Each structure stands twice: as structure tokens, then as C-alpha cells.
N, CA, C and O atoms as CSV, one atom per row, in Angstrom:
chain,resi,resn,atom,element,x,y,z
A,1,UNK,N,N,15.555,-11.566,-16.683
A,1,UNK,CA,C,15.962,-10.957,-15.443
A,1,UNK,C,C,14.839,-11.028,-14.400
A,1,UNK,O,O,15.097,-11.241,-13.215
A,2,UNK,N,N,13.596,-10.848,-14.851
A,2,UNK,CA,C,12.472,-10.854,-13.912
A,2,UNK,C,C,12.318,-12.211,-13.241
A,2,UNK,O,O,11.945,-12.291,-12.071
A,3,UNK,N,N,12.603,-13.273,-13.978
A,3,UNK,CA,C,12.446,-14.613,-13.423
A,3,UNK,C,C,13.402,-14.823,-12.253
A,3,UNK,O,O,13.014,-15.367,-11.219
A,4,UNK,N,N,14.648,-14.391,-12.417
A,4,UNK,CA,C,15.619,-14.512,-11.336
A,4,UNK,C,C,15.226,-13.693,-10.122
A,4,UNK,O,O,15.376,-14.137,-8.984
A,5,UNK,N,N,14.723,-12.495,-10.372
A,5,UNK,CA,C,14.297,-11.634,-9.272
A,5,UNK,C,C,13.127,-12.258,-8.524
A,5,UNK,O,O,13.067,-12.187,-7.296
A,6,UNK,N,N,12.200,-12.867,-9.249
A,6,UNK,CA,C,11.046,-13.511,-8.608
A,6,UNK,C,C,11.493,-14.602,-7.637
A,6,UNK,O,O,11.010,-14.666,-6.506
A,7,UNK,N,N,12.402,-15.449,-8.072
A,7,UNK,CA,C,12.856,-16.558,-7.225
A,7,UNK,C,C,13.641,-16.035,-6.023
A,7,UNK,O,O,13.400,-16.445,-4.888
A,8,UNK,N,N,14.584,-15.124,-6.284
A,8,UNK,CA,C,15.430,-14.621,-5.205
A,8,UNK,C,C,14.606,-13.854,-4.167
A,8,UNK,O,O,14.819,-14.013,-2.965
A,9,UNK,N,N,13.670,-13.027,-4.628
A,9,UNK,CA,C,12.845,-12.256,-3.690
A,9,UNK,C,C,11.998,-13.173,-2.814
A,9,UNK,O,O,11.881,-12.952,-1.609
A,10,UNK,N,N,11.412,-14.198,-3.415
A,10,UNK,CA,C,10.593,-15.132,-2.631
A,10,UNK,C,C,11.451,-15.881,-1.613
A,10,UNK,O,O,11.017,-16.104,-0.482
A,11,UNK,N,N,12.664,-16.271,-2.006
A,11,UNK,CA,C,13.550,-16.964,-1.072
A,11,UNK,C,C,13.989,-16.041,0.065
A,11,UNK,O,O,14.035,-16.466,1.219
A,12,UNK,N,N,14.309,-14.790,-0.244
A,12,UNK,CA,C,14.732,-13.850,0.798
A,12,UNK,C,C,13.612,-13.632,1.812
A,12,UNK,O,O,13.848,-13.633,3.020
A,13,UNK,N,N,12.401,-13.446,1.311
A,13,UNK,CA,C,11.268,-13.228,2.215
A,13,UNK,C,C,11.023,-14.474,3.067
A,13,UNK,O,O,10.815,-14.366,4.275
A,14,UNK,N,N,11.046,-15.640,2.453
A,14,UNK,CA,C,10.820,-16.879,3.197
A,14,UNK,C,C,11.884,-17.129,4.253
A,14,UNK,O,O,11.567,-17.489,5.387
A,15,UNK,N,N,13.142,-16.940,3.883
A,15,UNK,CA,C,14.231,-17.166,4.835
A,15,UNK,C,C,14.172,-16.137,5.967
A,15,UNK,O,O,14.411,-16.484,7.123
A,16,UNK,N,N,13.860,-14.894,5.656
A,16,UNK,CA,C,13.782,-13.864,6.690
A,16,UNK,C,C,12.675,-14.175,7.697
A,16,UNK,O,O,12.874,-14.053,8.905
A,17,UNK,N,N,11.519,-14.573,7.197
A,17,UNK,CA,C,10.416,-14.921,8.100
A,17,UNK,C,C,10.816,-16.111,8.980
A,17,UNK,O,O,10.602,-16.079,10.192
A,18,UNK,N,N,11.387,-17.145,8.388
A,18,UNK,CA,C,11.809,-18.314,9.151
A,18,UNK,C,C,12.885,-17.990,10.163
A,18,UNK,O,O,12.851,-18.488,11.288
A,19,UNK,N,N,13.852,-17.151,9.773
A,19,UNK,CA,C,14.935,-16.786,10.687
A,19,UNK,C,C,14.405,-16.048,11.909
A,19,UNK,O,O,14.772,-16.364,13.041
A,20,UNK,N,N,13.538,-15.061,11.676
A,20,UNK,CA,C,13.029,-14.285,12.803
A,20,UNK,C,C,12.073,-15.090,13.682
A,20,UNK,O,O,12.039,-14.896,14.897
A,21,UNK,N,N,11.300,-15.987,13.080
A,21,UNK,CA,C,10.452,-16.858,13.897
A,21,UNK,C,C,11.305,-17.790,14.761
A,21,UNK,O,O,10.988,-18.026,15.927
A,22,UNK,N,N,12.387,-18.316,14.182
A,22,UNK,CA,C,13.286,-19.180,14.958
A,22,UNK,C,C,13.942,-18.428,16.098
A,22,UNK,O,O,14.054,-18.962,17.201
A,23,UNK,N,N,14.378,-17.207,15.857
A,23,UNK,CA,C,14.994,-16.417,16.934
A,23,UNK,C,C,13.988,-16.117,18.033
A,23,UNK,O,O,14.307,-16.179,19.220
A,24,UNK,N,N,12.758,-15.787,17.616
A,24,UNK,CA,C,11.725,-15.414,18.590
A,24,UNK,C,C,11.273,-16.607,19.426
A,24,UNK,O,O,11.090,-16.495,20.639
A,25,UNK,N,N,11.093,-17.754,18.762
A,25,UNK,CA,C,10.561,-18.935,19.447
A,25,UNK,C,C,11.645,-19.905,19.920
A,25,UNK,O,O,11.340,-20.843,20.657
A,26,UNK,N,N,12.882,-19.706,19.520
A,26,UNK,CA,C,13.973,-20.589,19.924
A,26,UNK,C,C,13.870,-21.975,19.328
A,26,UNK,O,O,14.152,-22.962,20.007
A,27,UNK,N,N,13.478,-22.065,18.088
A,27,UNK,CA,C,13.254,-23.368,17.445
A,27,UNK,C,C,14.229,-23.623,16.302
A,27,UNK,O,O,13.887,-24.333,15.356
A,28,UNK,N,N,15.431,-23.062,16.365
A,28,UNK,CA,C,16.376,-23.186,15.250
A,28,UNK,C,C,16.535,-24.628,14.843
A,28,UNK,O,O,16.607,-25.463,15.745
A,29,UNK,N,N,16.594,-24.995,13.644
A,29,UNK,CA,C,16.434,-24.310,12.365
A,29,UNK,C,C,15.099,-24.610,11.689
A,29,UNK,O,O,14.975,-24.441,10.476
A,30,UNK,N,N,14.112,-25.046,12.441
A,30,UNK,CA,C,12.906,-25.609,11.833
A,30,UNK,C,C,12.097,-24.606,11.006
A,30,UNK,O,O,11.729,-24.910,9.871
A,31,UNK,N,N,11.818,-23.434,11.541
A,31,UNK,CA,C,11.044,-22.464,10.775
A,31,UNK,C,C,11.846,-21.931,9.591
A,31,UNK,O,O,11.279,-21.628,8.541
A,32,UNK,N,N,13.157,-21.817,9.757
A,32,UNK,CA,C,14.005,-21.387,8.648
A,32,UNK,C,C,13.886,-22.364,7.482
A,32,UNK,O,O,13.713,-21.959,6.332
A,33,UNK,N,N,13.980,-23.643,7.792
A,33,UNK,CA,C,13.855,-24.657,6.737
A,33,UNK,C,C,12.459,-24.661,6.120
A,33,UNK,O,O,12.313,-24.748,4.901
A,34,UNK,N,N,11.437,-24.566,6.964
A,34,UNK,CA,C,10.067,-24.591,6.472
A,34,UNK,C,C,9.797,-23.404,5.541
A,34,UNK,O,O,9.252,-23.574,4.450
A,35,UNK,N,N,10.178,-22.220,5.975
A,35,UNK,CA,C,9.899,-21.045,5.161
A,35,UNK,C,C,10.838,-20.934,3.963
A,35,UNK,O,O,10.501,-20.274,2.980
A,36,UNK,N,N,12.005,-21.566,4.027
A,36,UNK,CA,C,12.843,-21.657,2.834
A,36,UNK,C,C,12.133,-22.458,1.747
A,36,UNK,O,O,12.100,-22.059,0.583
A,37,UNK,N,N,11.569,-23.586,2.144
A,37,UNK,CA,C,10.844,-24.423,1.178
A,37,UNK,C,C,9.601,-23.692,0.658
A,37,UNK,O,O,9.318,-23.724,-0.540
A,38,UNK,N,N,8.864,-23.038,1.555
A,38,UNK,CA,C,7.677,-22.291,1.121
A,38,UNK,C,C,8.058,-21.130,0.204
A,38,UNK,O,O,7.358,-20.857,-0.771
A,39,UNK,N,N,9.158,-20.448,0.509
A,39,UNK,CA,C,9.617,-19.360,-0.354
A,39,UNK,C,C,10.039,-19.866,-1.719
A,39,UNK,O,O,9.752,-19.233,-2.735
A,40,UNK,N,N,10.723,-21.008,-1.749
A,40,UNK,CA,C,11.122,-21.589,-3.033
A,40,UNK,C,C,9.894,-21.975,-3.851
A,40,UNK,O,O,9.850,-21.749,-5.060
A,41,UNK,N,N,8.906,-22.555,-3.192
A,41,UNK,CA,C,7.679,-22.926,-3.903
A,41,UNK,C,C,6.964,-21.688,-4.430
A,41,UNK,O,O,6.477,-21.687,-5.561
A,42,UNK,N,N,6.898,-20.638,-3.622
A,42,UNK,CA,C,6.253,-19.398,-4.077
A,42,UNK,C,C,7.025,-18.789,-5.241
A,42,UNK,O,O,6.422,-18.289,-6.191
A,43,UNK,N,N,8.342,-18.827,-5.174
A,43,UNK,CA,C,9.153,-18.300,-6.277
A,43,UNK,C,C,8.919,-19.051,-7.569
A,43,UNK,O,O,8.780,-18.436,-8.626
A,44,UNK,N,N,8.874,-20.367,-7.501
A,44,UNK,CA,C,8.637,-21.151,-8.709
A,44,UNK,C,C,7.216,-20.960,-9.230
A,44,UNK,O,O,6.996,-20.953,-10.441
A,45,UNK,N,N,6.260,-20.807,-8.334
A,45,UNK,CA,C,4.894,-20.518,-8.795
A,45,UNK,C,C,4.842,-19.179,-9.527
A,45,UNK,O,O,4.166,-19.055,-10.549
A,46,UNK,N,N,5.554,-18.178,-9.008
A,46,UNK,CA,C,5.600,-16.884,-9.686
A,46,UNK,C,C,6.272,-17.002,-11.052
A,46,UNK,O,O,5.840,-16.362,-12.010
A,47,UNK,N,N,7.321,-17.812,-11.148
A,47,UNK,CA,C,7.997,-18.002,-12.433
A,47,UNK,C,C,7.051,-18.666,-13.430
A,47,UNK,O,O,6.979,-18.242,-14.583
A,48,UNK,N,N,6.334,-19.687,-13.009
A,48,UNK,CA,C,5.394,-20.340,-13.916
A,48,UNK,C,C,4.289,-19.382,-14.339
A,48,UNK,O,O,3.825,-19.430,-15.478
A,49,UNK,N,N,3.867,-18.515,-13.431
A,49,UNK,CA,C,2.844,-17.530,-13.751
A,49,UNK,C,C,3.354,-16.537,-14.801
A,49,UNK,O,O,2.627,-16.179,-15.728
A,50,UNK,N,N,4.596,-16.101,-14.650
A,50,UNK,CA,C,5.184,-15.153,-15.602
A,50,UNK,C,C,5.379,-15.822,-16.962
A,50,UNK,O,O,5.025,-15.257,-17.997
A,51,UNK,N,N,5.942,-17.023,-16.950
A,51,UNK,CA,C,6.221,-17.722,-18.199
A,51,UNK,C,C,4.936,-18.088,-18.922
A,51,UNK,O,O,4.879,-18.021,-20.150
A,52,UNK,N,N,3.908,-18.473,-18.186
A,52,UNK,CA,C,2.641,-18.867,-18.789
A,52,UNK,C,C,1.763,-17.697,-19.187
A,52,UNK,O,O,0.694,-17.903,-19.762
A,53,UNK,N,N,2.183,-16.482,-18.900
A,53,UNK,CA,C,1.394,-15.317,-19.266
A,53,UNK,C,C,0.201,-15.085,-18.363
A,53,UNK,O,O,-0.746,-14.398,-18.746
A,54,UNK,N,N,0.240,-15.652,-17.167
A,54,UNK,CA,C,-0.889,-15.517,-16.257
A,54,UNK,C,C,-0.714,-14.360,-15.284
A,54,UNK,O,O,-1.513,-14.208,-14.360
A,55,UNK,N,N,0.308,-13.548,-15.473
A,55,UNK,CA,C,0.585,-12.463,-14.549
A,55,UNK,C,C,-0.046,-11.155,-14.987
A,55,UNK,O,O,0.567,-10.098,-14.835
A,56,UNK,N,N,-1.257,-11.199,-15.529
A,56,UNK,CA,C,-1.921,-9.983,-15.996
A,56,UNK,C,C,-2.294,-9.062,-14.861
A,56,UNK,O,O,-2.247,-9.434,-13.689
A,57,UNK,N,N,-2.664,-7.863,-15.229
A,57,UNK,CA,C,-3.045,-6.881,-14.226
A,57,UNK,C,C,-4.367,-7.265,-13.579
A,57,UNK,O,O,-5.149,-8.038,-14.133
A,58,UNK,N,N,-4.595,-6.712,-12.403
A,58,UNK,CA,C,-5.844,-6.949,-11.698
A,58,UNK,C,C,-6.974,-6.356,-12.519
A,58,UNK,O,O,-6.889,-5.206,-12.949
A,59,UNK,N,N,-8.023,-7.120,-12.740
A,59,UNK,CA,C,-9.159,-6.640,-13.507
A,59,UNK,C,C,-9.013,-6.869,-14.995
A,59,UNK,O,O,-9.931,-6.570,-15.758
A,60,UNK,N,N,-7.877,-7.394,-15.422
A,60,UNK,CA,C,-7.658,-7.644,-16.845
A,60,UNK,C,C,-8.466,-8.853,-17.267
A,60,UNK,O,O,-8.481,-9.869,-16.572
A,61,UNK,N,N,-9.128,-8.749,-18.386
A,61,UNK,CA,C,-9.932,-9.850,-18.894
A,61,UNK,C,C,-9.612,-10.050,-20.372
A,61,UNK,O,O,-9.590,-9.094,-21.147
A,62,UNK,N,N,-9.365,-11.298,-20.751
A,62,UNK,CA,C,-9.162,-11.607,-22.164
A,62,UNK,C,C,-10.453,-11.387,-22.920
A,62,UNK,O,O,-11.539,-11.564,-22.368
A,63,UNK,N,N,-10.343,-11.003,-24.174
A,63,UNK,CA,C,-11.540,-10.772,-24.976
A,63,UNK,C,C,-12.314,-12.058,-25.218
A,63,UNK,O,O,-13.512,-12.013,-25.496
A,64,UNK,N,N,-11.652,-13.200,-25.116
A,64,UNK,CA,C,-12.322,-14.472,-25.359
A,64,UNK,C,C,-13.135,-14.953,-24.164
A,64,UNK,O,O,-13.938,-15.877,-24.296
A,65,UNK,N,N,-12.935,-14.328,-22.979
A,65,UNK,CA,C,-13.683,-14.746,-21.804
A,65,UNK,C,C,-15.086,-14.166,-21.822
A,65,UNK,O,O,-15.272,-13.021,-22.235
A,66,UNK,N,N,-16.081,-14.935,-21.380
A,66,UNK,CA,C,-17.445,-14.395,-21.326
A,66,UNK,C,C,-17.557,-13.310,-20.263
A,66,UNK,O,O,-16.815,-13.313,-19.281
A,67,UNK,N,N,-18.481,-12.391,-20.463
A,67,UNK,CA,C,-18.613,-11.263,-19.548
A,67,UNK,C,C,-19.813,-11.405,-18.626
A,67,UNK,O,O,-20.164,-10.428,-17.963
A,68,UNK,N,N,-20.453,-12.537,-18.543
A,68,UNK,CA,C,-21.557,-12.711,-17.613
A,68,UNK,C,C,-22.786,-13.302,-18.269
A,68,UNK,O,O,-23.598,-13.935,-17.595
A,69,UNK,N,N,-22.940,-13.111,-19.560
A,69,UNK,CA,C,-24.070,-13.704,-20.264
A,69,UNK,C,C,-23.650,-13.969,-21.699
A,69,UNK,O,O,-22.565,-13.570,-22.121
A,70,UNK,N,N,-24.490,-14.626,-22.426
A,70,UNK,CA,C,-24.172,-15.024,-23.786
A,70,UNK,C,C,-23.893,-13.827,-24.701
A,70,UNK,O,O,-22.971,-13.873,-25.516
A,71,UNK,N,N,-24.678,-12.769,-24.571
A,71,UNK,CA,C,-24.552,-11.641,-25.481
A,71,UNK,C,C,-23.627,-10.555,-24.947
A,71,UNK,O,O,-23.514,-9.500,-25.571
A,72,UNK,N,N,-22.964,-10.773,-23.820
A,72,UNK,CA,C,-22.041,-9.803,-23.287
A,72,UNK,C,C,-22.691,-8.695,-22.481
A,72,UNK,O,O,-22.013,-7.728,-22.130
A,73,UNK,N,N,-23.960,-8.793,-22.177
A,73,UNK,CA,C,-24.655,-7.776,-21.388
A,73,UNK,C,C,-24.916,-8.300,-19.994
A,73,UNK,O,O,-24.876,-9.505,-19.748
A,74,UNK,N,N,-25.182,-7.389,-19.097
A,74,UNK,CA,C,-25.487,-7.736,-17.715
A,74,UNK,C,C,-26.815,-8.484,-17.672
A,74,UNK,O,O,-27.804,-7.981,-18.206
A,75,UNK,N,N,-26.878,-9.677,-17.053
A,75,UNK,CA,C,-28.124,-10.441,-17.015
A,75,UNK,C,C,-29.263,-9.692,-16.314
A,75,UNK,O,O,-30.430,-9.917,-16.637
A,76,UNK,N,N,-28.952,-8.820,-15.375
A,76,UNK,CA,C,-29.991,-8.096,-14.648
A,76,UNK,C,C,-30.411,-6.820,-15.366
A,76,UNK,O,O,-31.288,-6.102,-14.885
A,77,UNK,N,N,-29.797,-6.529,-16.512
A,77,UNK,CA,C,-30.051,-5.264,-17.192
A,77,UNK,C,C,-31.483,-5.133,-17.694
A,77,UNK,O,O,-32.024,-4.027,-17.704
A,78,UNK,N,N,-32.109,-6.226,-18.109
A,78,UNK,CA,C,-33.454,-6.147,-18.662
A,78,UNK,C,C,-34.556,-6.270,-17.632
A,78,UNK,O,O,-35.733,-6.242,-17.990
A,79,UNK,N,N,-34.206,-6.405,-16.362
A,79,UNK,CA,C,-35.209,-6.584,-15.321
A,79,UNK,C,C,-35.827,-5.252,-14.926
A,79,UNK,O,O,-35.243,-4.181,-15.093
A,80,UNK,N,N,-37.029,-5.373,-14.398
A,80,UNK,CA,C,-37.696,-4.219,-13.823
A,80,UNK,C,C,-36.977,-3.863,-12.515
A,80,UNK,O,O,-36.669,-4.765,-11.735
A,81,UNK,N,N,-36.698,-2.577,-12.248
A,81,UNK,CA,C,-35.989,-2.210,-11.021
A,81,UNK,C,C,-36.683,-2.677,-9.756
A,81,UNK,O,O,-36.006,-2.955,-8.767
A,82,UNK,N,N,-38.008,-2.774,-9.746
A,82,UNK,CA,C,-38.713,-3.245,-8.559
A,82,UNK,C,C,-38.403,-4.717,-8.294
A,82,UNK,O,O,-38.331,-5.131,-7.137
A,83,UNK,N,N,-38.219,-5.513,-9.351
A,83,UNK,CA,C,-37.876,-6.911,-9.186
A,83,UNK,C,C,-36.492,-7.083,-8.584
A,83,UNK,O,O,-36.284,-7.985,-7.771
A,84,UNK,N,N,-35.529,-6.228,-8.970
A,84,UNK,CA,C,-34.182,-6.319,-8.428
A,84,UNK,C,C,-34.155,-5.976,-6.951
A,84,UNK,O,O,-33.395,-6.585,-6.199
A,85,UNK,N,N,-34.954,-5.028,-6.515
A,85,UNK,CA,C,-34.979,-4.657,-5.100
A,85,UNK,C,C,-35.564,-5.761,-4.245
A,85,UNK,O,O,-35.119,-5.972,-3.116
A,86,UNK,N,N,-36.558,-6.471,-4.766
A,86,UNK,CA,C,-37.223,-7.511,-4.009
A,86,UNK,C,C,-36.502,-8.835,-4.075
A,86,UNK,O,O,-36.825,-9.756,-3.325
A,87,UNK,N,N,-35.519,-8.944,-4.969
A,87,UNK,CA,C,-34.797,-10.203,-5.112
A,87,UNK,C,C,-35.591,-11.236,-5.890
A,87,UNK,O,O,-35.354,-12.434,-5.737
A,88,UNK,N,N,-36.528,-10.801,-6.721
A,88,UNK,CA,C,-37.355,-11.725,-7.483
A,88,UNK,C,C,-36.771,-11.992,-8.864
A,88,UNK,O,O,-37.515,-12.406,-9.753
A,89,UNK,N,N,-35.525,-11.784,-9.080
A,89,UNK,CA,C,-35.008,-11.879,-10.432
A,89,UNK,C,C,-34.043,-12.906,-10.563
A,89,UNK,O,O,-33.508,-13.115,-11.651
């Protein structure tokens, strides 16, 4: 169900933006067509993201990803605080 909603929502937003731009600028149907295509592309990108499992929460990190250094600690953690202030690290 989510996949269908992703595509339809992206198309509705794209068509709405194109329709209102065309009405405002008097360029019917060019912006409608352009934003229809962009909305369809955005919808399919969202579907691929959902299907591929790439739609994780903001800040989510897989356990297999490195955290900044080999041992999982902050690289600046062992520095002297005076060195960090001066940018000598």
C-alpha cells in the first residue's frame, strides 16, 4: 500500500505545481508536463528507496558502518584540549 501512496502523492504534488505555474505564467501545458515527469521520477525514486530498504530514519546508522575511526572512537578524543582549540590536530 505504501508504494502506491508514494507514487500517487508524488504525481499529485508534481501536477499541482505544474498546473498552478501554468495558470500563473500562461504557459499551458508545459509546466504541467514537466512537473508530471518530475513527480513520476520522484515517486519511482521513493519506491526504489522503500523497496531497497534505504528509507531509514534520519540519524540511523547500520552497525556495519564505521563511526569515524577504526576502533569506533572519536579521532579527536585523545588530543590535548589546547591542540583542538588551536587547530593543531
